[in-house]
C-alpha positions as CSV (number, residue, x, y, z in Angstrom):
1,M,96.8,42.0,56.9
2,K,98.5,40.1,59.8
3,F,99.4,41.3,63.3
4,T,101.7,39.5,65.7
5,C,102.5,40.6,69.3
6,L,106.0,39.5,69.9
7,S,106.1,40.8,73.5
8,K,103.8,42.6,75.9
9,G,106.9,44.1,77.5
10,G,107.2,45.1,81.1
11,G,106.3,48.7,81.7
12,F,108.0,52.0,80.7
13,N,111.5,50.5,80.6
14,F,110.5,47.6,78.4
15,P,107.9,48.6,75.9
16,P,105.9,46.1,73.9
17,C,107.1,44.8,70.5
18,H,104.9,43.9,67.5
19,I,105.1,43.0,63.8
20,L,102.4,44.1,61.3
21,H,102.3,42.5,57.8
22,I,100.5,44.9,55.4
23,C,100.5,45.3,51.7
24,G,103.3,42.8,51.4
25,F,105.6,44.7,53.9
26,R,106.6,43.7,57.4
27,V,106.5,46.6,59.9
28,L,108.3,46.2,63.3
29,F,107.1,48.4,66.2
30,D,110.0,49.0,68.6
31,A,113.1,47.0,69.4
32,P,113.6,47.2,73.2
33,L,115.7,45.4,75.7
34,D,114.5,43.5,78.8
35,L,116.8,45.3,81.2
36,S,115.1,43.7,84.2
37,A,116.9,40.4,83.2
38,L,120.2,42.0,84.2
39,T,119.3,41.2,87.8
40,I,120.6,37.6,87.4
41,F,124.1,39.0,87.2
42,S,126.3,40.0,90.1
43,P,127.3,43.7,89.9
44,V,130.8,45.1,90.4
45,P,132.2,45.0,93.0
46,G,130.8,41.7,94.2
47,G,128.6,41.3,97.3
48,P,129.1,39.2,100.4
49,D,129.6,35.4,99.9
50,G,126.6,34.2,101.9
51,L,125.3,30.7,101.8
52,S,122.0,30.2,99.9
53,G,119.2,28.1,101.4
54,E,116.6,26.1,99.4
55,E,114.4,29.1,99.0
56,A,116.3,32.2,99.9
57,L,118.8,33.7,97.4
58,C,122.1,35.4,98.1
59,C,124.7,37.2,96.0
60,R,126.6,33.9,95.6
61,D,123.7,32.5,93.5
62,L,123.9,35.2,90.9
63,V,125.8,34.8,87.6
64,H,129.4,36.2,88.1
65,A,130.2,37.0,84.5
66,E,130.1,39.8,82.0
67,P,126.4,40.5,81.5
68,C,124.6,39.7,78.3
69,Y,121.4,41.5,77.3
70,K,118.0,40.0,76.7
71,T,116.2,41.0,73.6
72,V,112.5,40.5,72.8
73,K,112.1,36.8,73.3
74,N,110.4,36.0,70.0
75,L,112.1,38.6,67.8
76,H,115.3,36.5,67.4
77,L,113.1,33.8,65.7
78,W,112.4,36.2,62.7
79,D,114.7,36.6,59.8
80,A,115.9,40.2,60.1
81,S,116.2,40.4,56.3
82,F,112.4,40.1,56.0
83,I,111.7,43.2,58.0
84,D,111.0,46.2,55.7
85,V,110.2,49.0,58.2
86,V,111.0,49.7,61.8
87,L,109.1,52.3,63.8
88,I,110.5,53.4,67.1
89,S,108.0,54.9,69.6
90,S,110.2,56.0,72.5
91,P,113.9,56.1,73.5
92,M,113.5,52.9,75.5
93,G,112.1,51.2,72.4
94,M,115.4,52.0,70.6
95,L,117.9,50.3,73.0
96,G,117.8,46.9,71.1
97,L,118.0,48.4,67.6
98,P,121.8,47.9,67.1
99,F,121.3,44.2,67.5
100,L,119.1,44.3,64.4
101,T,121.1,46.7,62.3
102,R,124.3,44.6,62.8
103,M,122.6,41.5,61.5
104,K,123.5,40.2,58.1
105,G,120.9,41.0,55.5
106,F,119.1,43.7,57.5
107,S,118.0,46.5,55.2
108,A,114.8,47.9,56.7
109,K,114.0,51.6,56.8
110,I,114.1,52.9,60.3
111,Y,111.8,55.8,61.3
112,V,112.1,57.7,64.6
113,T,111.4,61.2,65.8
114,E,114.4,63.6,66.0
115,A,114.2,63.9,69.8
116,T,113.8,60.2,70.4
117,A,116.8,59.5,68.1
118,K,119.1,61.8,70.1
119,L,117.9,60.6,73.5
120,G,118.1,57.0,72.4
121,E,121.6,57.5,71.1
122,L,122.7,59.0,74.4
123,M,121.2,56.2,76.4
124,M,122.9,53.6,74.3
125,K,126.2,55.5,74.6
126,D,125.9,55.4,78.4
127,L,125.0,51.7,78.3
128,V,128.2,50.9,76.3
129,S,130.2,53.1,78.6
130,V,129.1,51.4,81.9
131,H,129.3,48.0,80.3
132,M,133.0,48.7,79.5
133,E,133.6,49.3,83.2
134,F,132.1,45.9,83.9
135,R,134.3,44.3,81.3
136,Q,137.4,45.7,82.8
137,F,136.6,43.8,86.0
138,Y,135.7,40.5,84.5
139,G,137.8,40.6,81.4
140,D,136.7,39.8,77.8
141,E,134.9,36.6,77.0
142,E,137.0,34.1,75.1
143,S,134.1,33.2,72.8
144,A,130.8,34.5,71.6
145,F,129.1,31.8,73.7
146,P,129.6,32.7,77.3
147,Q,130.5,30.1,79.9
148,W,127.4,30.8,82.0
149,M,125.1,29.9,79.0
150,K,126.3,26.3,79.0
151,W,123.6,23.9,80.1
152,E,125.7,22.5,82.9
153,E,125.9,26.0,84.4
154,L,122.2,26.9,83.8
155,V,120.9,23.8,85.5
156,Q,122.7,24.8,88.7
157,L,120.9,28.2,88.8
158,P,118.2,28.6,91.4
159,S,114.7,28.2,89.8
160,R,114.0,31.9,90.1
161,L,117.1,32.9,88.2
162,K,116.7,30.0,85.7
163,E,113.2,31.3,84.8
164,I,114.6,34.7,83.9
165,A,117.4,33.2,81.9
166,L,115.4,30.6,80.0
167,G,111.8,31.8,80.3
168,K,108.8,29.8,81.6
169,D,108.9,27.6,78.5
170,G,112.7,27.2,78.5
171,E,113.0,28.8,75.0
172,E,114.3,32.3,75.7
173,L,118.0,31.6,75.9
174,G,118.4,32.5,72.2
175,G,117.3,36.0,73.0
176,W,120.5,36.8,75.0
177,M,123.1,38.8,73.1
178,T,126.5,40.2,73.9
179,L,126.3,44.0,73.9
180,Y,126.9,45.9,70.7
181,S,130.0,48.0,70.3
182,A,130.5,51.7,69.9
183,A,131.0,51.0,66.2
184,D,127.7,49.1,66.0
185,L,126.0,52.0,67.7
186,K,127.4,54.5,65.3
187,D,126.4,52.4,62.3
188,C,122.9,52.0,63.7
189,V,122.4,55.8,64.2
190,Q,123.5,56.5,60.7
191,K,120.7,54.2,59.3
192,V,118.0,56.0,61.2
193,R,115.6,58.3,59.3
194,T,114.4,61.1,61.7
195,L,111.0,62.8,61.5
196,K,109.3,65.7,63.2
197,Y,105.8,65.4,64.7
198,A,103.2,65.3,61.9
199,E,105.8,65.0,59.2
200,E,104.8,62.4,56.6
201,T,107.1,60.1,54.8
202,C,106.3,57.5,52.1
203,Y,107.7,54.0,52.0
204,N,108.0,52.3,48.7
205,G,105.1,54.4,47.2
206,T,102.6,52.4,49.3
207,L,102.8,53.2,53.0
208,V,102.4,56.8,54.2
209,I,103.9,57.0,57.7
210,K,103.5,59.8,60.3
211,A,104.6,60.2,63.9
212,V,102.3,62.1,66.4
213,S,103.0,62.9,70.0
214,S,102.1,60.4,72.7
215,G,103.0,62.5,75.8
216,L,104.9,59.7,77.5
217,E,108.4,61.2,77.1
218,I,110.2,63.8,75.2
219,G,110.0,62.7,71.5
220,A,107.8,59.7,72.2
221,C,105.2,59.1,69.6
222,N,102.3,57.1,68.2
223,W,102.2,56.1,64.6
224,A,99.7,56.7,61.8
225,I,100.0,54.5,58.7
226,N,97.9,55.1,55.5
227,S,97.8,52.2,53.0
228,P,95.6,50.8,50.2
229,K,94.4,48.2,52.7
230,G,93.3,50.7,55.3
231,D,94.4,53.5,57.5
232,I,96.0,52.4,60.8
233,A,96.7,54.1,64.1
234,F,99.2,52.5,66.4
235,I,98.7,53.7,70.0
236,S,101.5,53.0,72.4
237,S,101.7,54.1,76.1
238,S,100.4,57.7,76.1
239,I,99.7,60.5,78.5
240,F,97.1,63.1,77.6
241,V,98.6,66.1,79.5
242,S,102.3,66.1,80.6
243,G,104.4,68.4,82.7
244,H,107.3,68.3,80.4
245,S,106.7,66.8,76.9
246,M,104.0,67.6,74.3
247,G,100.8,65.9,75.3
248,F,99.0,63.1,73.5
249,D,97.9,64.4,70.1
250,Y,94.9,62.0,69.7
251,H,93.1,64.2,67.3
252,A,95.7,63.3,64.6
253,L,94.5,59.7,64.9
254,E,90.8,60.4,64.2
255,G,89.0,58.5,61.4
256,N,91.4,55.6,61.0
257,D,90.0,52.2,59.9
258,L,92.1,50.2,62.4
259,I,93.5,51.0,65.8
260,L,96.3,48.8,67.2
261,Y,96.1,49.4,70.9
262,S,99.5,48.7,72.5
263,D,99.3,50.4,75.9
264,F,100.0,47.8,78.6
265,S,100.3,50.2,81.5
266,F,97.0,48.8,82.8
267,M,98.8,45.6,83.8
268,H,100.0,47.3,87.0
269,T,96.4,48.3,88.0
270,M,94.2,45.3,87.2
271,D,92.0,45.5,90.4
272,D,88.7,46.9,89.1
273,L,88.8,46.8,85.4
274,D,85.0,46.9,84.7
275,S,84.3,50.1,86.6
276,E,87.6,51.7,85.4
277,F,86.8,51.2,81.7
278,N,83.2,52.2,81.7
279,S,83.0,54.9,84.4
280,A,83.3,57.7,81.9
281,S,80.5,56.6,79.5
282,G,78.1,59.3,78.6
283,T,80.3,62.2,79.7
284,D,81.7,64.9,77.5
285,S,84.6,62.9,76.0
286,L,86.6,65.9,74.8
287,R,86.4,67.7,78.1
288,F,87.1,64.6,80.0
289,L,90.3,63.7,78.0
290,A,91.6,67.3,78.1
291,S,91.2,67.5,81.9
292,A,94.4,68.1,83.9
293,D,94.0,65.1,86.2
294,D,97.1,63.4,84.7
295,I,99.4,66.3,85.4
296,L,97.9,66.8,88.9
297,E,98.5,63.2,89.7
298,E,102.1,63.4,88.5
299,R,102.8,66.5,90.6
300,D,101.4,64.7,93.7
301,K,103.8,61.8,93.1
302,L,106.7,64.2,92.6
303,A,105.8,66.1,95.8
304,F,105.6,62.7,97.6
305,V,109.2,61.8,96.6
306,C,110.5,65.3,97.5
307,S,109.0,65.0,101.0
308,Y,110.9,61.8,101.7
309,A,114.1,63.1,100.2
310,V,114.0,66.2,102.4
311,D,113.3,64.1,105.5
312,A,116.3,61.9,104.7
313,V,118.8,64.8,104.3
314,K,117.5,66.4,107.5
315,T,118.7,63.3,109.4
316,G,122.1,63.4,107.7
317,G,121.4,60.7,105.1
318,S,121.9,60.9,101.4
319,V,119.4,60.2,98.7
320,L,120.0,58.0,95.6
321,I,117.5,58.3,92.8
322,P,118.3,55.9,89.9
323,I,115.4,56.6,87.5
324,D,115.6,56.3,83.7
325,R,112.6,58.6,82.9
326,L,114.2,61.8,81.7
327,G,111.0,63.9,82.1
328,V,110.6,62.7,85.7
329,V,114.3,63.5,86.5
330,L,114.0,67.0,85.1
331,Q,110.9,67.7,87.1
332,L,112.3,66.2,90.3
333,L,115.4,68.4,90.0
334,E,113.1,71.4,90.1
335,E,110.9,70.2,92.9
336,I,113.6,68.9,95.2
337,S,115.6,72.1,94.8
338,A,112.6,74.2,95.7
339,S,111.9,71.9,98.7
340,L,115.4,72.2,99.9
341,D,115.2,76.0,99.6
342,S,111.9,76.2,101.5
343,S,113.5,74.0,104.3
344,N,116.6,76.2,104.3
345,L,118.8,73.2,103.6
346,K,122.2,73.5,101.8
347,V,122.6,70.1,100.2
348,P,124.4,69.5,96.9
349,I,122.6,67.7,94.0
350,Y,124.6,65.5,91.7
351,F,123.7,64.2,88.3
352,I,126.2,61.4,87.4
353,S,126.3,59.8,84.0
354,S,128.8,59.5,81.1
355,V,126.3,61.5,79.0
356,S,124.8,63.7,81.7
357,E,126.3,67.0,80.4
358,E,125.3,66.4,76.8
359,L,121.9,65.2,77.9
360,L,121.0,68.2,80.0
361,A,122.3,70.6,77.3
362,F,120.1,68.9,74.7
363,T,117.0,69.2,76.9
364,N,117.3,73.0,76.9
365,V,117.2,73.4,73.1
366,I,114.2,71.4,72.1
367,P,111.1,73.6,72.7
368,E,109.1,72.1,69.8
369,W,109.0,68.8,71.7
370,L,107.8,70.1,75.0
371,C,104.5,71.0,76.6
372,R,102.9,74.5,76.1
373,E,103.9,75.6,79.6
374,R,107.6,74.9,78.9
375,Q,107.4,76.6,75.5
376,E,106.0,79.7,77.1
377,K,109.1,79.9,79.2
378,L,111.2,80.3,76.1
379,F,109.1,83.3,74.9
380,S,109.5,84.9,78.3
381,G,113.3,84.5,78.2
382,K,113.4,81.8,80.8
383,P,115.2,78.4,80.6
384,L,113.0,75.5,79.5
385,F,113.9,73.5,82.7
386,G,115.2,74.5,86.1
387,H,118.5,72.7,85.9
388,V,120.1,75.5,83.9
389,E,119.7,77.9,86.9
390,L,120.7,75.2,89.4
391,M,124.0,74.7,87.6
392,K,124.7,78.4,87.4
393,E,124.0,78.7,91.2
394,K,126.3,75.6,91.8
395,K,123.4,73.7,93.4
396,L,123.5,71.1,90.7
397,H,126.8,69.4,89.8
398,V,127.2,67.2,86.7
399,F,129.8,64.5,86.7
400,P,130.6,61.8,84.0
401,A,131.4,59.1,86.7
402,V,131.6,58.6,90.5
403,Y,135.4,58.3,90.4
404,S,136.0,61.3,88.0
405,T,138.5,64.0,89.1
406,E,135.7,66.6,89.3
407,S,133.5,64.4,91.6
408,L,136.4,63.4,93.9
409,M,137.3,67.1,94.4
410,N,133.8,68.4,95.0
411,W,132.0,65.5,96.8
412,Q,130.1,66.4,99.9
413,E,127.6,64.4,102.0
414,P,124.8,64.3,102.7
415,C,123.8,64.8,99.1
416,I,121.1,63.9,96.5
417,V,122.3,61.9,93.5
418,F,120.5,61.2,90.2
419,C,121.9,58.5,88.0
420,P,120.6,55.8,85.5
421,N,119.0,52.7,86.9
422,W,120.3,49.9,84.6
423,S,118.6,47.4,87.0
424,L,121.0,48.3,89.8
425,R,123.7,46.3,88.1
426,L,125.8,48.8,86.1
427,G,127.2,52.3,86.5
428,P,127.3,54.8,89.4
429,V,124.3,53.3,91.2
430,V,126.3,50.2,92.1
431,H,129.1,52.1,93.8
432,L,126.8,54.4,95.7
433,L,124.6,51.6,96.9
434,H,127.6,49.8,98.3
435,R,128.5,53.1,100.0
436,W,125.1,53.9,101.6
437,C,123.3,50.5,101.9
438,G,124.3,50.3,105.6
439,D,123.1,53.8,106.4
440,Q,119.7,53.8,108.0
441,N,119.2,57.5,107.3
442,S,119.9,57.3,103.6
443,L,117.1,56.8,101.0
444,L,116.8,54.8,97.8
445,V,114.0,55.8,95.4
446,L,113.0,53.0,93.0
447,E,110.2,52.9,90.5
448,N,107.4,50.3,90.8
449,G,107.7,47.4,88.4
450,I,111.2,46.5,89.3
451,D,111.7,43.3,91.4
452,A,113.3,45.2,94.4
453,E,114.1,42.0,96.3
454,L,116.1,40.5,93.5
455,A,117.6,43.9,92.4
456,L,118.9,44.6,96.0
457,L,120.1,41.1,96.6
458,P,123.8,42.0,96.1
459,F,123.6,44.8,98.6
460,K,122.1,43.0,101.6
461,P,121.9,43.5,104.5
462,I,120.3,46.9,103.7
463,A,119.7,49.4,106.4
464,M,118.8,52.4,104.1
465,K,115.2,53.2,103.4
466,V,113.7,52.1,100.1
467,L,110.9,54.0,98.6
468,Q,109.1,52.5,95.6
469,C,106.8,54.8,93.7
470,S,104.9,54.7,90.4
471,F,104.7,57.4,87.7
472,L,102.3,57.8,84.9
473,S,103.0,55.2,82.3
474,G,100.0,55.3,80.0
475,I,96.3,55.8,79.4
476,N,94.1,55.6,82.4
477,L,91.5,52.9,81.7
478,R,88.7,55.3,82.5
479,K,89.7,57.3,79.4
480,V,90.0,54.4,76.9
481,Q,86.3,54.3,75.8
482,P,85.9,58.2,75.6
483,L,89.1,58.2,73.5
484,L,87.8,55.6,71.1
485,E,84.4,57.4,70.8
486,I,86.4,60.4,69.5
487,L,88.7,58.4,67.2
488,Q,85.7,56.5,65.6
489,P,87.6,53.5,64.2
490,K,86.1,50.6,62.4
491,V,88.1,48.0,64.2
492,V,90.2,48.0,67.4
493,L,92.8,45.4,68.3
494,F,93.0,45.1,72.1
495,P,95.3,43.0,74.2
496,E,93.8,39.7,75.4
497,D,94.2,41.0,79.0
498,L,91.5,43.6,78.2
499,K,89.0,41.1,76.8
500,Q,86.7,41.1,79.9
501,I,86.1,44.9,79.6
502,S,86.3,45.5,75.8
503,S,83.8,43.0,74.5
504,G,80.5,44.7,75.5
505,E,77.6,45.3,73.1
506,S,77.9,49.1,73.6
507,M,81.1,49.2,71.5
508,P,80.5,51.2,68.3
509,F,83.3,49.4,66.5
510,S,84.4,45.8,66.0
511,V,86.9,44.5,68.6
512,L,89.5,41.8,68.1
513,H,91.8,40.6,70.8
514,Y,95.5,39.5,70.4
515,S,97.8,37.5,72.6
516,E,101.5,37.2,72.8
517,N,103.2,35.2,70.0
518,E,100.0,34.5,68.1
519,T,99.3,35.9,64.6
520,L,96.0,37.6,64.1
521,L,94.5,37.8,60.6
522,I,92.7,41.0,59.7
523,S,90.5,41.3,56.7
524,S,90.9,44.2,54.3
525,L,89.4,47.3,55.9
526,K,88.5,49.1,52.6
527,S,88.3,48.3,48.9
528,S,91.0,49.6,46.6
529,E,90.2,52.8,44.9
530,V,91.6,54.0,41.6
531,E,91.8,57.7,40.6
532,L,91.0,58.4,36.9
533,P,91.6,61.5,34.8
534,M,88.4,63.2,33.6
535,E,89.2,62.7,29.9
536,L,89.4,58.9,30.4
537,A,86.4,58.6,32.6
538,T,84.1,60.4,30.2
539,Q,84.9,58.0,27.3
540,F,83.7,54.9,29.0
541,H,81.0,52.8,27.2
542,F,79.4,50.8,30.0
543,K,77.3,47.7,29.6
544,K,75.1,46.6,32.5
545,L,75.2,43.0,33.7
546,K,71.7,42.3,34.9
547,Q,72.4,39.3,37.0
548,E,75.2,41.0,38.9
549,H,73.7,44.5,39.0
550,I,77.0,46.0,37.9
551,S,78.3,47.6,34.8
552,V,81.6,46.9,33.0
553,A,83.7,48.7,30.4
554,R,87.0,48.1,28.7
555,L,89.8,50.6,29.3
556,K,93.5,51.0,28.6
557,G,96.0,53.0,30.4
558,E,99.0,53.0,32.8
559,L,98.5,52.1,36.4
560,L,100.7,54.0,38.9
561,V,101.0,53.4,42.6
562,G,102.3,56.1,44.9
563,N,101.7,57.7,48.3
564,S,99.3,54.9,49.1
565,K,97.1,55.8,46.0
566,H,96.3,54.0,42.8
567,Q,96.1,56.2,39.6
568,L,95.3,55.2,36.1
569,I,97.0,57.5,33.5
570,S,95.6,57.7,30.0
571,G,98.7,56.6,28.1
572,S,97.0,55.6,24.9
573,K,93.6,55.6,23.1
574,Q,90.7,53.7,24.7
575,A,90.2,50.2,23.4
576,D,88.1,50.0,20.2
577,Q,84.7,48.8,21.4
578,K,83.8,47.5,17.9
579,C,86.8,45.3,17.6
580,R,86.7,44.0,21.2
581,P,83.2,43.5,22.5
582,V,82.4,44.4,26.1
583,L,83.1,41.6,28.6
584,C,80.1,39.8,30.0
585,W,79.8,38.2,33.4
586,G,78.3,34.8,34.4
587,S,77.5,31.4,32.8
588,P,75.1,31.1,29.9
589,D,72.1,28.7,29.9
590,I,73.2,25.8,27.7
591,E,69.8,25.1,26.1
592,T,69.3,28.8,25.2
593,L,72.9,28.9,23.8
594,L,72.2,25.9,21.6
595,A,69.0,27.5,20.2
596,V,70.9,30.8,19.5
597,L,73.7,28.9,17.8
598,S,71.2,27.0,15.6
599,E,69.6,30.2,14.5
600,R,73.0,31.3,13.2
601,G,73.6,28.0,11.3
602,I,75.9,26.6,14.0
603,K,75.0,23.0,15.1
604,G,76.4,21.5,18.3
605,T,75.7,18.9,21.0
606,V,76.3,18.8,24.7
607,G,79.1,16.5,25.7
608,G,79.8,15.0,29.1
609,G,80.6,17.3,32.0
610,T,84.0,17.3,33.6
611,M,85.7,18.5,36.8
612,D,88.9,20.6,36.4
613,S,91.9,20.8,38.7
614,K,90.3,23.5,40.8
615,F,87.3,21.2,41.4
616,E,85.0,23.4,39.3
617,N,82.2,21.9,37.1
618,V,82.7,22.3,33.4
619,S,80.0,21.8,30.8
620,V,81.2,21.1,27.2
621,V,79.4,21.9,23.9
622,H,80.9,20.2,20.8
623,V,80.2,22.2,17.5
624,H,80.1,20.0,14.4
625,E,78.9,22.5,11.6
626,P,80.0,24.5,9.8
627,N,83.4,23.5,11.3
628,R,84.6,21.9,14.4
629,A,84.8,23.9,17.7
630,C,84.6,23.3,21.4
631,I,82.9,25.5,24.1
632,E,83.8,25.0,27.7
633,I,81.3,26.6,30.1
634,R,82.3,27.3,33.7
635,V,80.6,29.2,36.5
636,T,82.1,32.6,35.6
637,T,83.9,32.0,32.3
638,S,83.4,30.4,28.9
639,V,86.3,29.3,26.7
640,V,85.8,28.9,22.9
641,T,88.4,26.8,21.0
642,A,88.2,26.8,17.2
643,A,90.6,26.6,14.2
644,D,88.2,28.9,12.2
645,E,88.6,32.5,13.6
646,D,85.3,33.7,12.0
647,L,83.4,30.7,13.7
648,A,85.0,31.5,17.0
649,S,83.9,35.2,16.7
650,Q,80.3,34.1,15.9
651,I,80.2,31.7,18.9
652,S,81.5,34.5,21.1
653,D,78.8,36.9,19.9
654,A,76.1,34.2,20.5
655,I,77.4,33.7,24.1
656,C,77.3,37.5,24.8
657,S,73.8,37.8,23.4
658,V,72.6,35.0,25.8
659,L,74.3,36.7,28.8
660,A,72.9,40.1,27.8
661,S,69.4,38.8,27.7
662,T,69.5,37.0,31.1
């Protein structure tokens, strides 16, 4: 078994990417895009033409061209035709999938939950739509190799932008791709196999694959893989208790041999790792993991954003919230509306996206993917989310674009606008930022993790307030060890960044650490087992090998492999034990063998020893009477060569008698 971390990713919007080589198959986990790399491009319309200094950047330094999209930096080095299975863990992990499916030779099976497949498809549709708007401004590229990618253009980029374009090692330019088309997207979606939570599917009769809820987002999942080499749990960024999606179903991952731990959310909170990781030791693990501290923390963050939004509109400013987390957006719609009502403010809320109407409609018909609190609303006759009532009361308005007829006729300010982020380079967010960036009463809400200075560069000077906040992105480090105590794995693969806190002697399991772009070899986690029918097992005639403390028997049947199991079917009669003696194990003592042969009238002498092609010592016995024969004796096998079949049979019996007596 081999495991390769292709990318540690960069938070919620850019999940990690890995490849697992197991049972002869290559399994790819997620195919995301590094959308943060879009910040090297200038948005439409262009910003002011300032002069750049040696250190400070201005809009003029950005790449003024149709944007390309950066895939996982090491994935493009792999032959796509060698990938057998693709497992998608979240909608964000699906954005780069059409780049793979459009490659020549790609034939892998793609598995994704039903909700993630739909949300991922809508996000990709929106990306294609806003990209087309960009293309209308710059025009189509004349070739597949854009002008800005030429070396003479790259060397002129400021060092900060050059590092994003080329990477620290200068080898990431090959990961840039021109965006897929609507036809590529349609073809990709048709190749996806959708699953429900806990639904099992079998790949090639060997790997049994199952998706279980991770709690990170609607439809997001972790993966369980059962194979003859071991049972594996893949844990991506997860949240135990969520305010919108079904929580982390960690019980479904108990008892696996190997856990691939791929939650890198800790990278944003690396201050006190030792105390964070071990502080929950000795507590009631189940009670600790099931506590509501995750959802309480999330509600505090939502309330914090709402308070700033209300303060902004009170002063006559507008609020722009470009966030790609669907669950956060749905909850903010509810919280902000309630805050406006309590403050007696009549301010319109707009949701602007080319897929906004379809997206909001979909979120109200997926109760099986939501948390228990949301599901209970369905049984009481209430909408799953508050946006349904807000739209009926005309407090929430849904538009496909800023410049659509509906938006132009109904636009009022101050207002609160939700729209996709796309790194502040594409879509409605660009137009609205240019409109409000000079208003000191307006507010921009950004998520932590984005390089705000670079992202806002085209809109400077900025007078509007900028609020950066973080939302739950994964497992709190305090809960990692209690979680593993419940899951009881044999081996855990941790990121190298967690080495200082995951290598203690108190770990009840083996720990291996992986780093980016290095392949880690993992020994087989369990021996292969074969299921036998009762009628076949009861007919065995075992012979015990004393020196090896094992027993052997001949058998004959048909070996079947399916659903990660080996089965031996009795297709014909058991081998005749009289005609074919039981196999023996080991190497006979040569002096004893010569004595036994002599008792049976067979005379031989020991010849010179040799060394075969595998560097194994071989002893040779030459038989002279009653006929010529040769016996080659190795460590584990003996080979008899004779023209006389009866003589060969007698020598074979002699060797077995020697082995049986030792």
